[in-house]
C-alpha positions in Angstrom: -38.7 43.6 81.4 -38.1 40.7 78.9 -38.1 43.2 76.0 -35.5 45.3 77.7 -33.2 42.2 78.2 -33.6 41.3 74.5 -32.8 44.9 73.5 -29.6 44.9 75.7 -28.6 41.5 74.3 -29.1 42.8 70.7 -27.0 45.9 71.5 -24.2 43.8 73.0 -24.2 41.5 70.0 -24.1 44.5 67.7 -21.1 46.1 69.4 -19.2 42.8 69.6 -19.8 42.3 65.8 -18.8 45.9 65.2 -15.5 45.7 67.2 -14.6 42.3 65.7 -15.0 43.5 62.1 -12.7 46.6 62.6 -9.1 46.4 61.4 -6.4 47.2 63.9 -5.1 50.7 63.5 -2.0 51.1 61.3 1.0 53.1 62.3 1.3 55.7 59.5 5.1 56.0 60.1 6.0 52.4 60.3 9.3 51.5 58.6 9.0 50.9 54.8 6.0 53.2 54.2 8.2 56.1 53.3 11.2 56.4 51.0 13.5 58.8 52.9 17.1 59.9 52.7 19.7 62.6 52.5 21.5 64.1 49.6 25.0 65.4 50.2 26.5 67.7 47.6 30.2 67.3 47.0 30.7 70.7 45.5 29.4 73.9 47.1 28.2 76.2 44.3 24.4 76.1 44.3 22.7 77.4 41.2 20.0 79.7 42.3 18.3 80.7 39.1 16.7 79.0 36.1 15.6 75.9 38.1 15.7 74.0 41.3 17.4 71.0 42.9 15.1 68.1 43.2 14.9 64.4 44.0 13.3 62.0 41.5 12.0 58.5 41.6 12.3 56.4 38.4 10.7 53.1 37.4 13.5 50.5 37.4 11.7 48.3 34.9 12.0 50.9 32.1 14.8 50.1 29.5 16.3 53.6 29.9 14.9 54.9 33.2 17.0 58.1 33.5 16.0 59.3 30.1 12.3 59.0 30.9 9.9 60.9 33.0 10.2 60.2 36.8 7.2 58.8 38.5 7.6 61.2 41.4 9.7 64.4 41.8 10.0 66.8 44.7 11.9 70.0 45.3 14.6 70.2 48.0 15.5 72.6 50.8 19.2 72.9 51.3 21.2 73.6 54.5 24.9 74.2 54.8 27.0 71.6 56.7 30.6 72.7 56.9 31.6 73.6 53.4 29.0 71.4 51.7 25.2 71.5 51.3 22.7 68.7 52.3 19.0 68.2 51.7 16.6 65.7 53.2 13.9 64.0 51.2 10.8 61.9 52.0 8.3 60.3 49.6 5.1 58.4 50.5 2.2 57.4 48.4 4.4 55.8 45.7 2.8 52.8 44.1 4.4 49.4 44.8 7.2 48.5 42.5 11.0 48.7 41.7 12.6 52.1 41.6 15.8 54.1 41.3 16.2 57.4 43.3 18.3 60.2 41.9 19.4 63.7 42.8 18.2 65.9 40.0 18.0 69.5 38.7 14.7 70.7 37.2 14.2 73.8 35.1 11.8 76.5 36.2 9.3 77.4 34.8 8.5 73.7 34.1 8.5 72.5 30.6 5.9 69.7 29.8 7.5 66.3 29.6 11.0 67.6 30.5 13.4 65.1 31.9 15.4 66.4 34.9 19.2 66.5 34.8 20.6 63.6 36.9 23.4 64.8 39.3 23.7 61.7 41.5 22.1 58.3 41.8 21.5 56.1 44.8 24.0 53.3 44.7 26.3 55.1 42.2 26.5 58.6 43.6 28.5 60.8 41.2 29.8 58.1 38.9 29.3 59.0 35.3 27.0 56.5 33.4 26.8 54.1 36.2 25.7 50.7 35.0 24.5 49.3 38.3 22.3 51.7 40.3 20.7 50.2 43.4 17.1 49.1 42.9 14.7 50.0 45.7 11.7 47.6 46.2 8.8 49.7 47.6 7.2 49.3 49.9 9.9 47.6 51.9 10.3 46.5 55.5 13.7 47.8 56.4 12.9 51.5 56.4 16.6 52.5 55.7 17.6 55.9 54.6 18.7 56.2 51.0 21.7 58.5 51.0 23.0 60.0 47.8 26.2 61.9 47.0 25.5 64.4 44.3 27.0 67.3 42.3 25.5 70.8 42.4 27.1 71.7 39.0 24.7 70.8 36.3 27.5 70.4 33.7 28.6 67.4 35.7 25.5 65.4 35.0 25.9 61.7 35.6 23.2 60.6 33.2 
């Protein structure tokens, strides 16, 4: 009987230690874990061959970020809203840092080390050669959407 009480006490101590050492579960969709937003195109002629519309994340600490490889890029799915097109984007798994987000056009098939054409920049939208794009600190705690106005016409590149 005494051995059974020692065994039960040992099991209780083990479970208390196990529970106290566990981290609390983390909400995978908490604000700031994702870089989300919408791209609204101000012209309505989508180019359907030779490449695809994309969203790119650039390192803000580079001296010429939009003329370098993005650290992340993703293709977009467009839907028509009135006479314009929109696309939603969402990034997660980006390393901590300071970034710019841009609406881009990427050629297909992919060419190694190709730099996408920038059609709109968060904080500058369709302004040509914008000197002050908005820096996004990631991860952040505000969880706001990053909305970009962009061209569809690749001859109107902004950078």
